[in-house]
Structure formats: structure tokens, C-alpha cells
ZADRENLUM-689849 format. One record per residue (C-alpha): z negated, y negated, x; residue number from 1. Coordinates in nm, 2 decimals, always signed. Each point is the difference from the previous one (the first is absolute). Layout:
BEGIN
((Z Y X) NUM)
...
***
This chain:
BEGIN
((+0.00 +0.00 +0.00) 1)
((+0.12 -0.32 +0.16) 2)
((-0.02 -0.36 -0.13) 3)
((+0.30 -0.16 +0.15) 4)
((-0.03 -0.34 -0.18) 5)
((-0.37 -0.01 +0.10) 6)
((+0.07 +0.04 +0.37) 7)
((+0.21 -0.31 +0.00) 8)
((-0.24 -0.22 -0.19) 9)
((-0.35 +0.11 +0.09) 10)
((-0.01 -0.16 +0.34) 11)
((+0.02 -0.35 -0.13) 12)
((-0.23 +0.07 -0.29) 13)
((-0.27 +0.15 +0.23) 14)
((+0.03 -0.30 +0.24) 15)
((-0.04 -0.25 -0.28) 16)
((-0.29 +0.19 -0.16) 17)
((-0.19 +0.03 +0.33) 18)
((+0.04 -0.37 +0.08) 19)
((-0.10 -0.13 -0.34) 20)
((-0.27 +0.26 -0.09) 21)
((-0.19 +0.10 +0.31) 22)
((-0.29 -0.23 -0.10) 23)
((+0.02 +0.11 -0.36) 24)
((-0.05 +0.35 +0.11) 25)
((-0.36 -0.06 +0.09) 26)
((-0.07 -0.24 -0.29) 27)
((+0.15 +0.20 -0.28) 28)
((-0.18 +0.32 +0.10) 29)
((-0.34 -0.18 +0.01) 30)
((+0.05 -0.18 -0.33) 31)
((+0.10 +0.32 -0.18) 32)
((-0.30 +0.19 +0.14) 33)
((+0.21 +0.30 +0.05) 34)
((+0.18 +0.15 +0.30) 35)
((+0.37 -0.10 -0.03) 36)
((+0.23 +0.29 +0.09) 37)
((+0.37 +0.10 -0.04) 38)
((+0.18 +0.33 -0.02) 39)
((+0.36 +0.11 -0.02) 40)
((+0.00 +0.22 -0.31) 41)
((-0.22 +0.06 -0.30) 42)
((-0.14 +0.34 +0.10) 43)
((-0.16 -0.16 +0.30) 44)
((-0.12 -0.30 -0.20) 45)
((-0.18 +0.22 -0.26) 46)
((-0.17 +0.20 +0.27) 47)
((-0.12 -0.31 +0.18) 48)
((-0.13 -0.13 -0.33) 49)
((-0.17 +0.33 -0.07) 50)
((-0.20 -0.02 +0.32) 51)
((-0.03 -0.37 +0.02) 52)
((-0.10 -0.04 -0.36) 53)
((-0.08 -0.37 -0.10) 54)
((-0.04 -0.09 +0.36) 55)
((+0.37 -0.02 +0.07) 56)
((+0.31 -0.15 -0.15) 57)
((+0.33 +0.17 +0.09) 58)
((+0.36 -0.13 -0.04) 59)
((+0.29 +0.25 -0.02) 60)
((+0.31 -0.12 +0.18) 61)
((+0.22 +0.25 -0.19) 62)
((-0.11 -0.02 -0.36) 63)
((+0.04 +0.30 -0.23) 64)
((+0.34 +0.03 -0.17) 65)
((+0.20 -0.14 +0.29) 66)
((+0.25 +0.19 +0.21) 67)
((-0.09 -0.01 +0.37) 68)
((+0.37 +0.00 +0.08) 69)
((+0.07 -0.35 -0.12) 70)
((-0.34 -0.16 -0.06) 71)
((-0.10 -0.33 +0.18) 72)
((-0.36 -0.10 -0.02) 73)
((-0.08 -0.32 -0.19) 74)
((-0.13 -0.32 +0.16) 75)
((-0.33 +0.07 -0.17) 76)
((-0.02 +0.34 +0.16) 77)
((+0.08 -0.15 +0.34) 78)
((-0.27 -0.26 -0.05) 79)
((-0.25 +0.27 -0.09) 80)
((+0.10 +0.18 +0.32) 81)
((-0.05 -0.31 +0.21) 82)
((-0.35 -0.04 -0.15) 83)
((-0.10 +0.36 +0.05) 84)
((-0.25 +0.13 +0.24) 85)
((+0.20 +0.33 +0.05) 86)
((+0.33 +0.15 -0.10) 87)
((-0.01 +0.38 -0.09) 88)
((+0.34 +0.16 +0.05) 89)
((+0.11 +0.35 -0.05) 90)
((+0.15 +0.05 +0.34) 91)
((+0.33 +0.17 -0.01) 92)
((+0.19 -0.15 -0.30) 93)
((+0.33 -0.14 +0.12) 94)
((-0.04 -0.34 -0.15) 95)
((-0.34 -0.05 +0.15) 96)
((+0.14 +0.02 +0.35) 97)
((+0.19 -0.32 -0.05) 98)
((-0.32 -0.18 -0.11) 99)
((-0.25 +0.10 +0.26) 100)
((+0.15 -0.17 +0.30) 101)
((+0.05 -0.33 -0.19) 102)
((-0.35 +0.01 -0.14) 103)
((-0.15 +0.07 +0.34) 104)
((+0.20 -0.28 +0.17) 105)
((-0.07 -0.27 -0.27) 106)
((-0.36 +0.10 -0.09) 107)
((-0.16 +0.16 +0.31) 108)
((-0.34 -0.05 -0.15) 109)
((+0.08 +0.23 -0.29) 110)
((-0.14 +0.35 +0.04) 111)
((+0.27 +0.26 -0.06) 112)
((-0.14 +0.33 -0.11) 113)
((+0.23 +0.31 -0.01) 114)
((-0.12 +0.24 -0.26) 115)
((+0.17 +0.31 +0.14) 116)
((-0.17 +0.00 +0.34) 117)
((-0.20 +0.32 -0.08) 118)
((+0.32 +0.17 -0.11) 119)
((+0.18 -0.11 +0.31) 120)
((-0.26 +0.17 +0.22) 121)
((+0.02 +0.31 -0.21) 122)
((+0.38 +0.01 +0.02) 123)
((+0.01 -0.05 +0.38) 124)
((-0.27 +0.26 +0.07) 125)
((+0.19 +0.26 -0.21) 126)
((+0.36 -0.09 +0.10) 127)
((+0.21 +0.27 +0.15) 128)
((+0.31 -0.22 +0.06) 129)
((+0.05 -0.36 +0.10) 130)
((-0.30 -0.23 +0.05) 131)
((+0.17 -0.23 -0.25) 132)
((-0.06 +0.26 -0.28) 133)
((-0.21 -0.17 -0.28) 134)
((-0.11 +0.08 -0.35) 135)
((+0.20 -0.10 -0.31) 136)
((-0.04 -0.37 -0.08) 137)
((-0.10 +0.07 -0.36) 138)
((-0.33 +0.16 +0.11) 139)
((-0.20 -0.16 -0.28) 140)
((+0.14 +0.26 -0.24) 141)
((-0.22 +0.26 +0.18) 142)
((-0.38 +0.05 +0.00) 143)
((+0.01 +0.01 +0.38) 144)
((+0.18 -0.33 +0.01) 145)
((-0.23 -0.16 -0.25) 146)
((-0.31 +0.12 +0.19) 147)
((+0.15 -0.15 +0.32) 148)
((+0.06 -0.33 -0.17) 149)
((-0.35 +0.00 -0.13) 150)
((-0.15 +0.05 +0.35) 151)
((+0.21 -0.28 +0.15) 152)
((-0.09 -0.24 -0.29) 153)
((-0.37 +0.08 +0.02) 154)
((-0.02 -0.04 +0.38) 155)
((+0.19 -0.33 -0.02) 156)
((-0.21 -0.15 -0.28) 157)
((-0.33 +0.07 +0.18) 158)
((+0.14 -0.17 +0.31) 159)
((+0.14 -0.30 -0.19) 160)
((-0.31 -0.04 -0.22) 161)
((-0.29 +0.18 +0.17) 162)
((-0.27 -0.18 -0.21) 163)
((+0.12 +0.21 -0.30) 164)
((+0.04 +0.33 +0.18) 165)
((-0.25 +0.18 -0.22) 166)
((+0.20 -0.09 -0.31) 167)
((+0.33 +0.11 +0.16) 168)
((-0.17 +0.33 +0.11) 169)
((-0.11 +0.06 -0.36) 170)
((+0.34 -0.07 -0.14) 171)
((+0.17 +0.22 +0.26) 172)
((-0.22 +0.28 -0.10) 173)
((+0.10 -0.03 -0.36) 174)
((+0.37 +0.00 +0.11) 175)
((-0.06 +0.32 +0.19) 176)
((-0.15 +0.16 -0.31) 177)
((+0.29 -0.12 -0.21) 178)
((+0.25 +0.16 +0.24) 179)
((-0.19 +0.33 +0.01) 180)
((+0.01 +0.01 -0.38) 181)
((+0.37 -0.08 +0.00) 182)
((+0.06 +0.28 +0.25) 183)
((-0.16 +0.25 -0.24) 184)
((+0.20 -0.12 -0.30) 185)
((+0.33 +0.02 +0.20) 186)
((-0.09 +0.34 +0.13) 187)
((-0.05 +0.13 -0.35) 188)
((+0.33 -0.15 -0.13) 189)
((+0.21 +0.12 +0.30) 190)
((-0.12 +0.35 +0.04) 191)
((+0.22 +0.29 -0.11) 192)
((+0.30 -0.20 -0.10) 193)
((+0.31 +0.22 -0.07) 194)
((+0.22 -0.25 +0.17) 195)
((-0.13 -0.21 +0.29) 196)
((+0.31 -0.21 +0.04) 197)
((+0.10 -0.34 -0.15) 198)
((+0.29 -0.24 +0.03) 199)
((-0.04 -0.37 +0.08) 200)
((+0.24 -0.28 +0.11) 201)
((-0.19 -0.16 +0.29) 202)
((-0.24 +0.22 +0.21) 203)
((-0.32 -0.18 -0.10) 204)
((-0.19 +0.32 -0.05) 205)
((+0.05 +0.18 +0.33) 206)
((-0.37 -0.02 +0.09) 207)
((-0.11 +0.11 -0.35) 208)
((+0.24 +0.30 +0.02) 209)
((-0.12 +0.10 +0.34) 210)
((-0.36 -0.02 -0.10) 211)
((+0.04 +0.22 -0.30) 212)
((+0.26 +0.24 +0.12) 213)
((+0.28 -0.14 -0.22) 214)
((+0.38 -0.04 +0.07) 215)
((+0.14 -0.35 -0.04) 216)
((+0.38 +0.00 -0.06) 217)
((+0.13 -0.35 +0.09) 218)
((+0.31 -0.14 -0.16) 219)
((+0.02 -0.30 +0.24) 220)
((+0.19 +0.09 +0.32) 221)
((-0.15 -0.15 +0.32) 222)
((-0.10 -0.32 -0.19) 223)
((+0.34 -0.04 -0.15) 224)
((+0.18 +0.09 -0.32) 225)
((+0.07 +0.38 +0.00) 226)
((+0.35 +0.16 +0.04) 227)
((+0.12 +0.23 -0.27) 228)
((-0.05 +0.29 +0.24) 229)
((-0.36 -0.09 +0.05) 230)
((-0.06 -0.03 -0.37) 231)
((+0.16 +0.34 -0.06) 232)
((-0.23 +0.14 +0.27) 233)
((-0.31 -0.15 -0.17) 234)
((+0.10 +0.14 -0.34) 235)
((+0.06 +0.34 +0.15) 236)
((-0.33 +0.01 +0.18) 237)
((-0.18 -0.13 -0.31) 238)
((+0.14 +0.29 -0.21) 239)
((-0.09 +0.25 +0.26) 240)
((-0.36 -0.14 +0.01) 241)
((-0.03 -0.01 -0.38) 242)
((-0.06 -0.38 -0.01) 243)
((-0.14 -0.11 -0.33) 244)
((-0.08 -0.37 +0.06) 245)
((+0.19 -0.29 +0.15) 246)
((-0.18 -0.31 +0.10) 247)
((+0.14 -0.35 -0.07) 248)
((-0.13 -0.28 +0.21) 249)
((-0.02 -0.34 -0.16) 250)
((+0.14 -0.19 +0.30) 251)
((+0.33 +0.20 +0.01) 252)
((+0.30 +0.03 -0.23) 253)
((-0.06 +0.30 -0.23) 254)
((+0.35 +0.08 -0.11) 255)
((+0.08 +0.25 +0.27) 256)
((-0.34 +0.17 -0.02) 257)
((+0.03 +0.02 -0.38) 258)
((+0.33 +0.17 +0.03) 259)
((-0.14 +0.25 +0.25) 260)
((-0.29 +0.08 -0.23) 261)
((+0.24 +0.05 -0.29) 262)
((+0.21 +0.24 +0.21) 263)
((-0.32 +0.20 +0.08) 264)
((-0.14 -0.02 -0.35) 265)
((-0.32 -0.14 +0.17) 266)
((-0.26 -0.24 -0.14) 267)
((+0.00 -0.35 +0.14) 268)
((-0.32 -0.19 +0.08) 269)
((-0.01 -0.36 +0.11) 270)
((-0.24 -0.07 +0.28) 271)
((-0.09 -0.31 +0.21) 272)
((-0.13 +0.09 +0.35) 273)
((-0.05 -0.38 +0.06) 274)
((-0.25 -0.02 -0.29) 275)
((-0.34 -0.12 +0.10) 276)
((-0.16 +0.28 -0.21) 277)
((+0.07 +0.27 +0.25) 278)
((-0.24 +0.25 -0.18) 279)
((+0.19 -0.03 -0.33) 280)
((+0.34 +0.04 +0.18) 281)
((-0.11 +0.32 +0.19) 282)
((-0.14 +0.15 -0.32) 283)
((+0.32 -0.09 -0.19) 284)
((+0.21 +0.18 +0.26) 285)
((-0.23 +0.31 +0.00) 286)
((-0.02 +0.01 -0.38) 287)
((+0.38 -0.03 -0.03) 288)
((+0.05 +0.30 +0.23) 289)
((-0.26 +0.20 -0.19) 290)
((+0.13 -0.11 -0.34) 291)
((+0.36 +0.08 +0.08) 292)
((-0.10 +0.34 +0.11) 293)
((-0.19 +0.07 -0.33) 294)
((+0.30 -0.12 -0.20) 295)
((+0.23 +0.27 +0.14) 296)
***
């Protein structure tokens, strides 16, 4: 995912914002009485808010319902970033890479917190190939990824605001309990499925599929529109695997994926991996796989 228009325009926006708002950064945070923070996507924002509770205020640079391929942050979002104490970014999303260097050069005082650092260490320690091998960028669709995010957020908040460390520790404990409960619910839904494969356009559920022993059949071909030969291969493999559900992602055109589902006689379920309610989305996916299996 790459934001080409954003690459051309962000540099001037960041420079202007840093010049005009460097003082406001300190003043606004103090007046609000909360720790001002920014995050790239809604799943990160919701987890920061879950741990930070009423002690933090978080701005999402990519609001829900926007396609990362062509979205350009608003001036209000850029102002919020300029007044933030820290920016939490996912780490390996293509469009983020064009932001980080500009943010660092125009706002060197802003703390940049990469939320996949724990997963990076895990990937490198278990890599069998190149040292550049990393996890899938959509790691927040897995419990392992969510737990890694939670650890980074918790560790960062107690450093940024140590006076409230006890409160953050309590909230982090509640998050861990919530994830443990979610794991049990997902395990119950995803056990003993007659078909463990599904079709999706963009490979947003790679980590989810790996974690639960599922097969993700991806229509998109190397980040581009698929060739007819690739589509035929996906349909053939889906039939062999007994696919009963096809996931439609809100940020992508659904015409092609709808036609594939029709060809397969499979149920279509609309999901939104960029939704801030990551728990609801993971349960929706698992319930769809379970429900489709029961219906056949």
C-alpha cells in the first residue's frame, strides 16, 4: 500500500506544521490534561485508548473508511501529529515508510514508536532465509500481533507518563485478560472446520490464517490486479479445498470477488481489517467460517 500523492505533499505540510505548532505541542497537551498521541490506523488507536484510558487522547492519521492507496491526511490530522508527544506506527506498511523520514526530519522531538518491534525480533530469530525476512504487515489480525502491540504501547506509556504507571499497568492487565478470553472464543469457533480455506482479495489475513492453521487464497496478484490465469488458479484451488466463504474488504472494489464467490457458490462476508474494533472483526471472521461450514 503506497500513498503516491501523499509522498509529494507531506514534506511541505510537516515543515509548516512543525514551525507553527512546536510551541502549541506543549501548551495543548497541558491544557487538555491528557497525553496527546497519534497513530497510523484505528486498530492501534483503539488499543492505545484501551491501555491509556482517559489519560490519553489519540488522533488516527488514516480514519476508518478511507482507502490507504489514495488517502491524504487532513491538515487537522497533521496539526494533531505536530502537537503529539509520540507517534505510534505499525512498522511495515508501505505508505508509512514515506512518512517516517519526513516526520523525523521535521519533528525530531517527536518520539516514533514502532509497534511491531517484538515481532521483528521473533521473525529474525526464527528466520531460515534472508535476514530481511519479516512478518506480514497486517499483524494486528492475529493474537500474537495484538499482544506484541499491547506490550509496546504499555512500555511506551509508562515511559512517557511514569506518574500514572500504576493506572497503565492495571489497564494493560485488563487487556491481557481480554485477549485471553478472545483466544478461547476463537479456538472454539475455528476447531474442527470441514474446510479451513477461504478466498480474499488482498492478503490482510495472512497472520490470522497462519495462527489458526487456515489457508488464505488471495485474488490480488503481487499487489496488482490479477491475470485471468491467476483467477482460474484461485478458483481451482478453492474448489479443491472446499471453500465456503469469500471475504470482501470494504476498501477494495468488490465486483471481481463477488463474481468469484458466485462461481464457487460460496457465501460472501464483508470485513474491515482497518476497523478499530479488532475484537469484533476477528470474531466476525471466525463466526463466518464456522457458520458457512454449518450451512453446507
